[in-house]
Backbone as JSON Lines, residues from 0, in Angstrom:
{"i":0,"aa":"M","n":[28.17,-37.38,-85.49],"ca":[28.92,-36.14,-85.42],"c":[28.0,-35.02,-84.97]}
{"i":1,"aa":"A","n":[28.36,-34.31,-83.95],"ca":[27.57,-33.2,-83.42],"c":[27.69,-32.0,-84.33]}
{"i":2,"aa":"Q","n":[26.66,-31.19,-84.34],"ca":[26.7,-29.98,-85.14],"c":[26.25,-28.8,-84.3]}
{"i":3,"aa":"T","n":[26.82,-27.63,-84.61],"ca":[26.43,-26.41,-83.92],"c":[25.15,-25.89,-84.55]}
{"i":4,"aa":"V","n":[24.21,-25.52,-83.71],"ca":[22.97,-24.93,-84.18],"c":[23.08,-23.44,-83.9]}
{"i":5,"aa":"K","n":[23.27,-22.65,-84.94],"ca":[23.48,-21.21,-84.77],"c":[22.19,-20.47,-84.45]}
{"i":6,"aa":"I","n":[21.12,-20.79,-85.15],"ca":[19.85,-20.12,-84.91],"c":[18.84,-21.18,-84.51]}
{"i":7,"aa":"V","n":[18.3,-21.04,-83.33],"ca":[17.35,-22.01,-82.84],"c":[15.99,-21.33,-82.78]}
{"i":8,"aa":"T","n":[15.04,-21.83,-83.56],"ca":[13.71,-21.22,-83.56],"c":[12.74,-21.97,-82.68]}
{"i":9,"aa":"D","n":[12.97,-23.26,-82.46],"ca":[12.07,-24.04,-81.62],"c":[12.87,-25.02,-80.78]}
{"i":10,"aa":"L","n":[13.13,-24.63,-79.55],"ca":[13.9,-25.49,-78.66],"c":[13.17,-26.78,-78.33]}
{"i":11,"aa":"N","n":[11.87,-26.81,-78.54],"ca":[11.11,-28.0,-78.21],"c":[11.29,-29.12,-79.22]}
{"i":12,"aa":"N","n":[12.12,-28.88,-80.25],"ca":[12.52,-29.97,-81.14],"c":[13.57,-30.84,-80.46]}
{"i":13,"aa":"F","n":[14.09,-30.37,-79.34],"ca":[15.04,-31.15,-78.55],"c":[14.29,-31.96,-77.51]}
{"i":14,"aa":"E","n":[14.71,-33.18,-77.3],"ca":[14.15,-33.99,-76.22],"c":[14.66,-33.5,-74.87]}
{"i":15,"aa":"R","n":[15.96,-33.17,-74.85],"ca":[16.61,-32.7,-73.62],"c":[17.58,-31.59,-73.97]}
{"i":16,"aa":"I","n":[17.79,-30.69,-73.01],"ca":[18.81,-29.65,-73.18],"c":[19.67,-29.65,-71.91]}
{"i":17,"aa":"V","n":[20.98,-29.72,-72.11],"ca":[21.93,-29.63,-71.02],"c":[22.65,-28.29,-71.16]}
{"i":18,"aa":"L","n":[22.65,-27.48,-70.11],"ca":[23.25,-26.15,-70.13],"c":[24.48,-26.11,-69.24]}
{"i":19,"aa":"A","n":[25.46,-25.32,-69.65],"ca":[26.67,-25.14,-68.85],"c":[27.09,-23.67,-68.91]}
{"i":20,"aa":"H","n":[27.4,-23.1,-67.76],"ca":[27.9,-21.73,-67.65],"c":[29.23,-21.75,-66.92]}
{"i":21,"aa":"K","n":[30.21,-21.04,-67.47],"ca":[31.5,-20.9,-66.79],"c":[31.63,-19.46,-66.3]}
{"i":22,"aa":"S","n":[31.88,-19.29,-65.01],"ca":[32.03,-17.96,-64.43],"c":[33.41,-17.39,-64.77]}
{"i":23,"aa":"S","n":[33.61,-16.14,-64.41],"ca":[34.91,-15.51,-64.64],"c":[36.01,-16.17,-63.82]}
{"i":24,"aa":"E","n":[35.62,-16.87,-62.74],"ca":[36.58,-17.59,-61.9],"c":[36.82,-19.02,-62.4]}
{"i":25,"aa":"G","n":[36.14,-19.41,-63.48],"ca":[36.31,-20.75,-64.03],"c":[35.41,-21.81,-63.43]}
{"i":26,"aa":"V","n":[34.46,-21.39,-62.61],"ca":[33.52,-22.33,-61.98],"c":[32.39,-22.62,-62.97]}
{"i":27,"aa":"V","n":[32.07,-23.9,-63.15],"ca":[31.03,-24.31,-64.1],"c":[29.8,-24.79,-63.33]}
{"i":28,"aa":"H","n":[28.64,-24.27,-63.75],"ca":[27.36,-24.71,-63.23],"c":[26.54,-25.26,-64.39]}
{"i":29,"aa":"I","n":[25.71,-26.25,-64.09],"ca":[24.95,-26.9,-65.15],"c":[23.46,-26.98,-64.79]}
{"i":30,"aa":"A","n":[22.68,-27.3,-65.82],"ca":[21.25,-27.58,-65.66],"c":[20.85,-28.56,-66.74]}
{"i":31,"aa":"H","n":[19.69,-29.17,-66.54],"ca":[19.18,-30.17,-67.47],"c":[17.68,-29.99,-67.57]}
{"i":32,"aa":"S","n":[17.19,-29.8,-68.78],"ca":[15.76,-29.63,-69.03],"c":[15.28,-30.76,-69.92]}
{"i":33,"aa":"F","n":[14.11,-31.32,-69.59],"ca":[13.59,-32.4,-70.43],"c":[12.06,-32.46,-70.33]}
{"i":34,"aa":"F","n":[11.45,-32.99,-71.38],"ca":[10.0,-33.18,-71.43],"c":[9.63,-34.37,-70.57]}
{"i":35,"aa":"Y","n":[8.65,-34.18,-69.68],"ca":[8.19,-35.3,-68.88],"c":[6.68,-35.41,-68.85]}
{"i":36,"aa":"N","n":[6.0,-34.56,-69.63],"ca":[4.55,-34.64,-69.8],"c":[3.8,-34.42,-68.49]}
{"i":37,"aa":"G","n":[4.22,-33.4,-67.77],"ca":[3.56,-33.07,-66.51],"c":[2.26,-32.31,-66.7]}
{"i":38,"aa":"R","n":[1.77,-31.77,-65.63],"ca":[0.52,-31.01,-65.67],"c":[0.68,-29.76,-66.53]}
{"i":39,"aa":"D","n":[-0.46,-29.18,-66.92],"ca":[-0.44,-27.96,-67.72],"c":[0.44,-26.91,-67.07]}
{"i":40,"aa":"G","n":[1.32,-26.34,-67.85],"ca":[2.23,-25.31,-67.36],"c":[3.55,-25.85,-66.84]}
{"i":41,"aa":"S","n":[3.65,-27.15,-66.7],"ca":[4.92,-27.72,-66.25],"c":[5.19,-29.04,-66.97]}
{"i":42,"aa":"E","n":[5.1,-29.0,-68.28],"ca":[5.33,-30.2,-69.08],"c":[6.8,-30.6,-69.12]}
{"i":43,"aa":"Y","n":[7.66,-29.65,-68.79],"ca":[9.1,-29.89,-68.78],"c":[9.62,-29.73,-67.36]}
{"i":44,"aa":"L","n":[10.69,-30.44,-67.05],"ca":[11.36,-30.27,-65.76],"c":[12.74,-29.69,-65.98]}
{"i":45,"aa":"L","n":[13.12,-28.76,-65.12],"ca":[14.46,-28.19,-65.12],"c":[15.14,-28.61,-63.82]}
{"i":46,"aa":"F","n":[16.25,-29.33,-63.94],"ca":[17.11,-29.63,-62.8],"c":[18.2,-28.58,-62.81]}
{"i":47,"aa":"L","n":[18.21,-27.72,-61.82],"ca":[19.16,-26.62,-61.73],"c":[20.13,-26.93,-60.59]}
{"i":48,"aa":"Y","n":[21.36,-27.24,-60.95],"ca":[22.37,-27.63,-59.97],"c":[23.05,-26.39,-59.43]}
{"i":49,"aa":"K","n":[22.89,-26.12,-58.14],"ca":[23.47,-24.94,-57.52],"c":[24.93,-25.14,-57.14]}
{"i":50,"aa":"D","n":[25.33,-26.4,-56.93],"ca":[26.74,-26.68,-56.66],"c":[27.5,-26.73,-57.98]}
{"i":51,"aa":"A","n":[28.77,-26.39,-57.92],"ca":[29.61,-26.37,-59.11],"c":[29.84,-27.78,-59.64]}
{"i":52,"aa":"L","n":[29.99,-27.87,-60.95],"ca":[30.35,-29.14,-61.59],"c":[31.79,-29.49,-61.21]}
{"i":53,"aa":"P","n":[32.02,-30.69,-60.68],"ca":[33.4,-31.07,-60.35],"c":[34.27,-31.1,-61.62]}
{"i":54,"aa":"K","n":[35.54,-30.82,-61.44],"ca":[36.49,-30.84,-62.57],"c":[36.6,-32.26,-63.11]}
{"i":55,"aa":"G","n":[36.92,-32.36,-64.4],"ca":[37.1,-33.67,-65.02],"c":[36.0,-33.98,-66.01]}
{"i":56,"aa":"N","n":[35.68,-35.24,-66.13],"ca":[34.67,-35.73,-67.06],"c":[33.31,-35.12,-66.75]}
{"i":57,"aa":"F","n":[32.65,-34.59,-67.78],"ca":[31.38,-33.89,-67.6],"c":[30.3,-34.8,-67.03]}
{"i":58,"aa":"V","n":[30.06,-35.94,-67.66],"ca":[28.99,-36.83,-67.23],"c":[29.28,-37.41,-65.85]}
{"i":59,"aa":"E","n":[30.52,-37.74,-65.56],"ca":[30.87,-38.23,-64.22],"c":[30.61,-37.16,-63.16]}
{"i":60,"aa":"G","n":[30.96,-35.91,-63.48],"ca":[30.7,-34.81,-62.56],"c":[29.22,-34.58,-62.36]}
{"i":61,"aa":"W","n":[28.46,-34.69,-63.42],"ca":[27.01,-34.54,-63.36],"c":[26.42,-35.65,-62.5]}
{"i":62,"aa":"N","n":[26.86,-36.88,-62.72],"ca":[26.39,-37.99,-61.89],"c":[26.73,-37.78,-60.42]}
{"i":63,"aa":"Y","n":[27.92,-37.23,-60.17],"ca":[28.31,-36.93,-58.79],"c":[27.31,-35.95,-58.17]}
{"i":64,"aa":"L","n":[26.96,-34.88,-58.92],"ca":[26.0,-33.91,-58.39],"c":[24.65,-34.57,-58.13]}
{"i":65,"aa":"D","n":[24.2,-35.42,-59.06],"ca":[22.92,-36.11,-58.87],"c":[22.91,-36.94,-57.59]}
{"i":66,"aa":"E","n":[24.01,-37.58,-57.3],"ca":[24.06,-38.49,-56.17],"c":[24.41,-37.81,-54.84]}
{"i":67,"aa":"N","n":[25.06,-36.65,-54.88],"ca":[25.6,-36.07,-53.66],"c":[25.13,-34.66,-53.32]}
{"i":68,"aa":"S","n":[24.65,-33.92,-54.28],"ca":[24.28,-32.52,-54.01],"c":[22.88,-32.42,-53.42]}
{"i":69,"aa":"V","n":[22.77,-31.68,-52.35],"ca":[21.46,-31.38,-51.77],"c":[20.99,-29.99,-52.22]}
{"i":70,"aa":"N","n":[21.77,-29.38,-53.1],"ca":[21.49,-28.02,-53.57],"c":[21.04,-28.02,-55.02]}
{"i":71,"aa":"T","n":[20.05,-28.84,-55.3],"ca":[19.5,-28.93,-56.65],"c":[18.05,-28.51,-56.62]}
{"i":72,"aa":"A","n":[17.7,-27.55,-57.47],"ca":[16.3,-27.12,-57.58],"c":[15.67,-27.85,-58.77]}
{"i":73,"aa":"I","n":[14.48,-28.37,-58.56],"ca":[13.73,-29.03,-59.62],"c":[12.49,-28.18,-59.86]}
{"i":74,"aa":"V","n":[12.4,-27.65,-61.08],"ca":[11.35,-26.68,-61.39],"c":[10.55,-27.16,-62.59]}
{"i":75,"aa":"G","n":[9.24,-27.16,-62.46],"ca":[8.39,-27.45,-63.61],"c":[8.25,-26.2,-64.46]}
{"i":76,"aa":"V","n":[8.48,-26.33,-65.76],"ca":[8.38,-25.19,-66.67],"c":[7.55,-25.57,-67.89]}
{"i":77,"aa":"H","n":[7.08,-24.55,-68.59],"ca":[6.21,-24.76,-69.75],"c":[6.96,-25.3,-70.96]}
{"i":78,"aa":"D","n":[8.2,-24.85,-71.14],"ca":[8.97,-25.3,-72.31],"c":[10.46,-25.09,-72.06]}
{"i":79,"aa":"H","n":[11.27,-25.57,-73.01],"ca":[12.72,-25.45,-72.87],"c":[13.17,-23.99,-72.83]}
{"i":80,"aa":"G","n":[12.48,-23.12,-73.55],"ca":[12.86,-21.71,-73.56],"c":[12.83,-21.1,-72.17]}
{"i":81,"aa":"V","n":[11.8,-21.41,-71.41],"ca":[11.69,-20.91,-70.04],"c":[12.81,-21.5,-69.19]}
{"i":82,"aa":"A","n":[13.13,-22.77,-69.42],"ca":[14.22,-23.41,-68.67],"c":[15.54,-22.69,-68.93]}
{"i":83,"aa":"V","n":[15.81,-22.38,-70.18],"ca":[17.06,-21.67,-70.52],"c":[17.06,-20.28,-69.87]}
{"i":84,"aa":"E","n":[15.94,-19.58,-69.94],"ca":[15.86,-18.25,-69.32],"c":[16.06,-18.32,-67.81]}
{"i":85,"aa":"D","n":[15.49,-19.34,-67.17],"ca":[15.68,-19.5,-65.72],"c":[17.15,-19.75,-65.38]}
{"i":86,"aa":"F","n":[17.81,-20.57,-66.18],"ca":[19.24,-20.85,-65.97],"c":[20.05,-19.57,-66.11]}
{"i":87,"aa":"L","n":[19.77,-18.79,-67.13],"ca":[20.48,-17.53,-67.33],"c":[20.22,-16.56,-66.17]}
{"i":88,"aa":"A","n":[18.99,-16.52,-65.69],"ca":[18.66,-15.63,-64.58],"c":[19.49,-15.97,-63.34]}
{"i":89,"aa":"C","n":[19.79,-17.24,-63.17],"ca":[20.58,-17.67,-62.0],"c":[22.07,-17.37,-62.16]}
{"i":90,"aa":"W","n":[22.62,-17.63,-63.31],"ca":[24.08,-17.61,-63.45],"c":[24.64,-16.46,-64.27]}
{"i":91,"aa":"D","n":[23.85,-15.87,-65.15],"ca":[24.35,-14.74,-65.93],"c":[23.18,-13.94,-66.48]}
{"i":92,"aa":"P","n":[22.53,-13.14,-65.62],"ca":[21.32,-12.42,-66.04],"c":[21.54,-11.37,-67.12]}
{"i":93,"aa":"N","n":[22.79,-11.05,-67.43],"ca":[23.05,-10.09,-68.5],"c":[22.95,-10.74,-69.89]}
{"i":94,"aa":"Q","n":[22.91,-12.06,-69.94],"ca":[22.8,-12.75,-71.22],"c":[21.34,-13.07,-71.52]}
{"i":95,"aa":"T","n":[21.08,-13.24,-72.82],"ca":[19.75,-13.66,-73.26],"c":[19.88,-15.01,-73.95]}
{"i":96,"aa":"I","n":[18.75,-15.59,-74.25],"ca":[18.75,-16.88,-74.92],"c":[19.5,-16.81,-76.26]}
{"i":97,"aa":"N","n":[19.53,-15.63,-76.89],"ca":[20.23,-15.46,-78.16],"c":[21.75,-15.49,-77.99]}
{"i":98,"aa":"D","n":[22.24,-15.32,-76.78],"ca":[23.67,-15.37,-76.51],"c":[24.18,-16.79,-76.3]}
{"i":99,"aa":"V","n":[23.26,-17.72,-76.1],"ca":[23.64,-19.1,-75.82],"c":[23.98,-19.82,-77.13]}
{"i":100,"aa":"E","n":[25.12,-20.49,-77.12],"ca":[25.52,-21.28,-78.28],"c":[25.01,-22.71,-78.08]}
{"i":101,"aa":"F","n":[24.18,-23.16,-79.03],"ca":[23.58,-24.49,-78.95],"c":[24.33,-25.47,-79.84]}
{"i":102,"aa":"F","n":[24.54,-26.65,-79.3],"ca":[25.16,-27.74,-80.05],"c":[24.17,-28.91,-80.07]}
{"i":103,"aa":"Q","n":[23.84,-29.36,-81.26],"ca":[22.92,-30.49,-81.39],"c":[23.72,-31.78,-81.27]}
{"i":104,"aa":"V","n":[23.27,-32.67,-80.38],"ca":[23.94,-33.95,-80.17],"c":[22.89,-35.06,-80.17]}
{"i":105,"aa":"K","n":[23.38,-36.31,-80.31],"ca":[22.42,-37.42,-80.38],"c":[22.15,-38.06,-79.03]}
{"i":106,"aa":"D","n":[23.09,-37.96,-78.08],"ca":[22.89,-38.58,-76.77],"c":[23.88,-37.99,-75.75]}
{"i":107,"aa":"F","n":[23.8,-38.51,-74.51],"ca":[24.65,-37.97,-73.44],"c":[26.14,-38.22,-73.69]}
{"i":108,"aa":"S","n":[26.49,-39.29,-74.38],"ca":[27.91,-39.53,-74.64],"c":[28.48,-38.43,-75.52]}
{"i":109,"aa":"E","n":[27.69,-37.91,-76.44],"ca":[28.14,-36.79,-77.28],"c":[28.22,-35.5,-76.47]}
{"i":110,"aa":"V","n":[27.38,-35.35,-75.46],"ca":[27.48,-34.17,-74.59],"c":[28.86,-34.16,-73.96]}
{"i":111,"aa":"D","n":[29.27,-35.31,-73.46],"ca":[30.58,-35.44,-72.83],"c":[31.7,-35.06,-73.8]}
{"i":112,"aa":"D","n":[31.63,-35.59,-75.01],"ca":[32.65,-35.3,-76.02],"c":[32.65,-33.83,-76.43]}
{"i":113,"aa":"M","n":[31.46,-33.26,-76.64],"ca":[31.38,-31.86,-77.07],"c":[31.85,-30.91,-75.98]}
{"i":114,"aa":"Y","n":[31.57,-31.24,-74.74],"ca":[32.01,-30.39,-73.63],"c":[33.54,-30.27,-73.65]}
{"i":115,"aa":"E","n":[34.22,-31.36,-73.92],"ca":[35.69,-31.34,-74.02],"c":[36.15,-30.51,-75.2]}
{"i":116,"aa":"K","n":[35.47,-30.61,-76.33],"ca":[35.87,-29.9,-77.56],"c":[35.58,-28.41,-77.49]}
{"i":117,"aa":"V","n":[34.47,-28.04,-76.88],"ca":[34.01,-26.65,-76.89],"c":[34.92,-25.73,-76.09]}
{"i":118,"aa":"K","n":[35.41,-26.18,-74.94],"ca":[36.25,-25.35,-74.07],"c":[35.55,-24.01,-73.8]}
{"i":119,"aa":"I","n":[34.55,-24.06,-72.95],"ca":[33.73,-22.89,-72.65],"c":[34.61,-21.75,-72.13]}
{"i":120,"aa":"E","n":[34.4,-20.59,-72.69],"ca":[35.09,-19.38,-72.25],"c":[34.45,-18.85,-70.97]}
{"i":121,"aa":"P","n":[35.2,-18.14,-70.15],"ca":[34.6,-17.51,-68.95],"c":[33.45,-16.58,-69.33]}
{"i":122,"aa":"N","n":[32.43,-16.55,-68.47],"ca":[31.23,-15.75,-68.68],"c":[30.49,-16.11,-69.96]}
{"i":123,"aa":"H","n":[30.46,-17.39,-70.26],"ca":[29.81,-17.88,-71.47],"c":[28.89,-19.05,-71.12]}
{"i":124,"aa":"V","n":[27.83,-19.2,-71.89],"ca":[26.89,-20.3,-71.69],"c":[26.78,-21.09,-72.99]}
{"i":125,"aa":"V","n":[26.84,-22.41,-72.86],"ca":[26.6,-23.29,-73.99],"c":[25.48,-24.24,-73.63]}
{"i":126,"aa":"A","n":[24.82,-24.76,-74.66],"ca":[23.74,-25.73,-74.47],"c":[23.94,-26.87,-75.43]}
{"i":127,"aa":"F","n":[23.66,-28.05,-74.95],"ca":[23.74,-29.26,-75.76],"c":[22.32,-29.78,-75.89]}
{"i":128,"aa":"G","n":[21.78,-29.74,-77.1],"ca":[20.41,-30.18,-77.34],"c":[20.4,-31.59,-77.9]}
{"i":129,"aa":"I","n":[19.78,-32.5,-77.16],"ca":[19.66,-33.88,-77.62],"c":[18.37,-33.98,-78.44]}
{"i":130,"aa":"V","n":[18.52,-34.37,-79.69],"ca":[17.39,-34.38,-80.61],"c":[16.41,-35.49,-80.27]}
{"i":131,"aa":"K","n":[15.16,-35.25,-80.62],"ca":[14.09,-36.25,-80.39],"c":[14.24,-37.39,-81.36]}
């Protein structure tokens, strides 16, 4: 069972973070941050999908973007916090990391389920943190 994490003090307790933003027009953009043990200053990778998430199943849409989008930026970052800030800078610079609602999940299948349950409001960002 997934749980909402209201106050997040250390995002690096998550193995992966999946972010979703819904615009006022209902367009959803996503990103994925994860630890990959890279060089100093880029221990985490952020996959920032510039194309919109296709309607329907979240994970299927994400897989579609992975396989078909040429508009994906891959950025090395120091930690998950920087990844979240970069995502916000792209899609909603008026929000801060404190505005993001985090949901703790155990794996990608729960991300799919929670995305359906959450029903993201326009101009809102949610994050699904997969625990280590």
